DRENPA-3360 file (N, C-alpha, C; in nm, 2 decimals, always signed):
BEGIN
1 = DPAGTGLD = +12.87/+8.26/+10.65/+12.86/+8.26/+10.80/+12.98/+8.34/+10.86 ~ +12.95/+8.45/+10.93/+13.05/+8.53/+10.99/+13.15/+8.45/+11.08 ~ +13.11/+8.34/+11.14/+13.20/+8.27/+11.23/+13.31/+8.21/+11.15 ~ +13.29/+8.16/+11.03/+13.39/+8.10/+10.95/+13.49/+8.20/+10.89 ~ +13.46/+8.33/+10.90/+13.54/+8.43/+10.84/+13.63/+8.51/+10.95 ~ +13.60/+8.48/+11.07/+13.67/+8.55/+11.18/+13.60/+8.68/+11.22 ~ +13.48/+8.71/+11.15/+13.41/+8.83/+11.18/+13.31/+8.80/+11.30 ~ +13.29/+8.90/+11.38/+13.20/+8.89/+11.50/+13.07/+8.95/+11.45;
9 = AEQLMWAA = +12.96/+8.87/+11.45/+12.83/+8.91/+11.40/+12.78/+9.03/+11.48 ~ +12.79/+9.02/+11.61/+12.74/+9.13/+11.69/+12.81/+9.26/+11.67 ~ +12.94/+9.26/+11.65/+13.02/+9.38/+11.62/+12.97/+9.44/+11.48 ~ +12.94/+9.35/+11.39/+12.89/+9.39/+11.26/+12.76/+9.46/+11.27 ~ +12.68/+9.41/+11.36/+12.54/+9.47/+11.38/+12.56/+9.61/+11.45 ~ +12.66/+9.63/+11.54/+12.68/+9.76/+11.60/+12.73/+9.86/+11.49 ~ +12.82/+9.81/+11.40/+12.87/+9.89/+11.30/+12.75/+9.94/+11.21 ~ +12.66/+9.85/+11.18/+12.54/+9.88/+11.10/+12.46/+9.99/+11.16;
17 = LDCPAGIA = +12.45/+9.99/+11.30/+12.37/+10.09/+11.37/+12.44/+10.22/+11.38 ~ +12.58/+10.22/+11.38/+12.66/+10.34/+11.40/+12.64/+10.44/+11.28 ~ +12.68/+10.41/+11.16/+12.69/+10.50/+11.05/+12.56/+10.57/+11.01 ~ +12.45/+10.49/+11.00/+12.32/+10.56/+10.96/+12.28/+10.67/+11.06 ~ +12.31/+10.65/+11.19/+12.27/+10.75/+11.28/+12.36/+10.88/+11.26 ~ +12.49/+10.85/+11.23/+12.58/+10.97/+11.21/+12.54/+11.04/+11.08 ~ +12.51/+10.97/+10.98/+12.47/+11.04/+10.86/+12.34/+11.12/+10.88 ~ +12.25/+11.06/+10.95/+12.12/+11.13/+10.98/+12.14/+11.25/+11.07;
25 = AMEPGVSA = +12.24/+11.25/+11.16/+12.26/+11.36/+11.26/+12.33/+11.48/+11.19 ~ +12.41/+11.46/+11.09/+12.49/+11.56/+11.03/+12.42/+11.63/+10.92 ~ +12.42/+11.76/+10.91/+12.37/+11.83/+10.80/+12.48/+11.84/+10.70 ~ +12.45/+11.87/+10.57/+12.55/+11.88/+10.47/+12.66/+11.98/+10.51 ~ +12.79/+11.95/+10.49/+12.90/+12.03/+10.52/+12.94/+12.02/+10.67 ~ +12.87/+11.95/+10.75/+12.91/+11.93/+10.89/+12.98/+11.80/+10.91 ~ +13.09/+11.80/+10.99/+13.16/+11.68/+11.02/+13.14/+11.66/+11.17 ~ +13.13/+11.53/+11.21/+13.12/+11.50/+11.35/+13.18/+11.36/+11.38;
33 = VLGTITGR = +13.21/+11.34/+11.50/+13.27/+11.21/+11.55/+13.17/+11.15/+11.65 ~ +13.17/+11.02/+11.66/+13.09/+10.95/+11.76/+13.14/+10.98/+11.90 ~ +13.05/+11.03/+11.98/+13.08/+11.05/+12.12/+13.04/+10.93/+12.20 ~ +12.91/+10.89/+12.20/+12.87/+10.77/+12.27/+12.76/+10.70/+12.18 ~ +12.75/+10.57/+12.20/+12.64/+10.50/+12.14/+12.59/+10.40/+12.25 ~ +12.46/+10.39/+12.26/+12.40/+10.29/+12.35/+12.29/+10.23/+12.28 ~ +12.26/+10.11/+12.32/+12.14/+10.04/+12.25/+12.13/+9.90/+12.29 ~ +12.06/+9.83/+12.21/+12.04/+9.69/+12.24/+12.03/+9.61/+12.11;
41 = IVRSAVAG = +12.09/+9.49/+12.11/+12.07/+9.40/+12.00/+11.96/+9.31/+12.05 ~ +11.85/+9.31/+11.98/+11.73/+9.24/+12.02/+11.74/+9.09/+11.99 ~ +11.80/+9.05/+11.88/+11.82/+8.91/+11.85/+11.94/+8.91/+11.75 ~ +12.00/+8.79/+11.74/+12.11/+8.77/+11.65/+12.06/+8.77/+11.50 ~ +12.15/+8.83/+11.42/+12.12/+8.82/+11.28/+12.16/+8.68/+11.22 ~ +12.09/+8.65/+11.12/+12.11/+8.52/+11.05/+12.19/+8.54/+10.92 ~ +12.30/+8.46/+10.90/+12.38/+8.48/+10.78/+12.29/+8.47/+10.66 ~ +12.31/+8.57/+10.57/+12.23/+8.58/+10.45/+12.09/+8.65/+10.46;
49 = ETLVVVGR = +12.06/+8.68/+10.58/+11.93/+8.75/+10.61/+11.93/+8.89/+10.56 ~ +11.82/+8.94/+10.50/+11.81/+9.07/+10.46/+11.76/+9.16/+10.57 ~ +11.84/+9.26/+10.60/+11.81/+9.36/+10.71/+11.79/+9.50/+10.65 ~ +11.71/+9.58/+10.71/+11.70/+9.72/+10.67/+11.74/+9.80/+10.79 ~ +11.83/+9.90/+10.77/+11.87/+9.99/+10.87/+11.82/+10.13/+10.84 ~ +11.78/+10.20/+10.95/+11.73/+10.34/+10.94/+11.80/+10.42/+11.04 ~ +11.81/+10.55/+11.01/+11.87/+10.64/+11.11/+11.79/+10.77/+11.11 ~ +11.79/+10.84/+11.22/+11.72/+10.97/+11.22/+11.78/+11.06/+11.32;
57 = RLAADGSK = +11.78/+11.19/+11.29/+11.83/+11.29/+11.38/+11.72/+11.32/+11.48 ~ +11.76/+11.33/+11.61/+11.67/+11.35/+11.72/+11.67/+11.50/+11.76 ~ +11.79/+11.55/+11.77/+11.80/+11.69/+11.82/+11.95/+11.74/+11.81 ~ +11.97/+11.87/+11.83/+12.10/+11.93/+11.83/+12.11/+12.02/+11.95 ~ +12.22/+12.03/+12.01/+12.24/+12.12/+12.13/+12.39/+12.16/+12.12 ~ +12.41/+12.28/+12.06/+12.54/+12.33/+12.04/+12.62/+12.24/+11.95 ~ +12.73/+12.19/+12.00/+12.82/+12.10/+11.92/+12.78/+11.95/+11.93 ~ +12.67/+11.93/+12.00/+12.63/+11.79/+12.02/+12.51/+11.76/+11.93;
65 = LFAASALF = +12.51/+11.65/+11.86/+12.40/+11.60/+11.78/+12.35/+11.47/+11.83 ~ +12.22/+11.46/+11.84/+12.16/+11.33/+11.89/+12.09/+11.26/+11.78 ~ +12.11/+11.13/+11.78/+12.05/+11.05/+11.67/+12.01/+10.91/+11.72 ~ +11.93/+10.85/+11.64/+11.89/+10.71/+11.67/+11.89/+10.63/+11.54 ~ +11.91/+10.50/+11.56/+11.91/+10.41/+11.44/+11.84/+10.27/+11.49 ~ +11.80/+10.20/+11.39/+11.74/+10.07/+11.41/+11.77/+9.97/+11.30 ~ +11.78/+9.85/+11.33/+11.79/+9.74/+11.23/+11.66/+9.66/+11.23 ~ +11.60/+9.63/+11.12/+11.48/+9.56/+11.11/+11.50/+9.44/+11.02;
73 = GADGQAVG = +11.43/+9.32/+11.05/+11.43/+9.21/+10.97/+11.33/+9.22/+10.86 ~ +11.32/+9.13/+10.77/+11.22/+9.13/+10.66/+11.08/+9.12/+10.71 ~ +11.06/+9.07/+10.83/+10.93/+9.06/+10.89/+10.89/+9.19/+10.96 ~ +10.98/+9.29/+10.96/+10.95/+9.42/+11.02/+10.98/+9.43/+11.17 ~ +11.02/+9.32/+11.22/+11.05/+9.32/+11.37/+11.20/+9.38/+11.39 ~ +11.21/+9.45/+11.50/+11.34/+9.51/+11.53/+11.44/+9.40/+11.56 ~ +11.56/+9.42/+11.51/+11.68/+9.33/+11.54/+11.77/+9.40/+11.63 ~ +11.78/+9.53/+11.62/+11.87/+9.61/+11.71/+11.83/+9.76/+11.70;
81 = RSKSVWIV = +11.86/+9.83/+11.81/+11.83/+9.98/+11.81/+11.94/+10.05/+11.89 ~ +11.96/+10.18/+11.86/+12.06/+10.25/+11.93/+12.02/+10.40/+11.93 ~ +12.08/+10.47/+12.03/+12.08/+10.61/+12.04/+12.23/+10.65/+12.05 ~ +12.26/+10.77/+11.99/+12.40/+10.81/+11.99/+12.41/+10.96/+12.00 ~ +12.53/+11.00/+12.05/+12.56/+11.14/+12.06/+12.68/+11.16/+11.97 ~ +12.68/+11.26/+11.88/+12.78/+11.30/+11.79/+12.84/+11.44/+11.82 ~ +12.97/+11.45/+11.81/+13.03/+11.58/+11.85/+13.08/+11.65/+11.72 ~ +13.03/+11.77/+11.69/+13.07/+11.84/+11.57/+13.22/+11.88/+11.58;
89 = VER = +13.29/+11.86/+11.47/+13.43/+11.90/+11.47/+13.46/+12.00/+11.36 ~ +13.55/+12.08/+11.38/+13.59/+12.18/+11.28/+13.67/+12.11/+11.16 ~ +13.64/+12.15/+11.04/+13.71/+12.10/+10.93/+13.84/+12.17/+10.91;
% end
């Protein structure tokens, strides 16, 4: 139970939505930082529940990369979803 550990379950869900979108947005050899993320947590996750997270690149415009991600429960229903903008940085 996240409550017993001091972890915030909703923050953990946002973290789960963040990284898969970034990975999907970036091509090999490209580095980017999160510019903005917007979305919705559809329902609370349940401790011990199996979730699947997916991310996909939507578009690129100069140094901006656009991506989306979603969390799904074992029943296939959405638990959360997001869209994000990533800013390409020089290495």
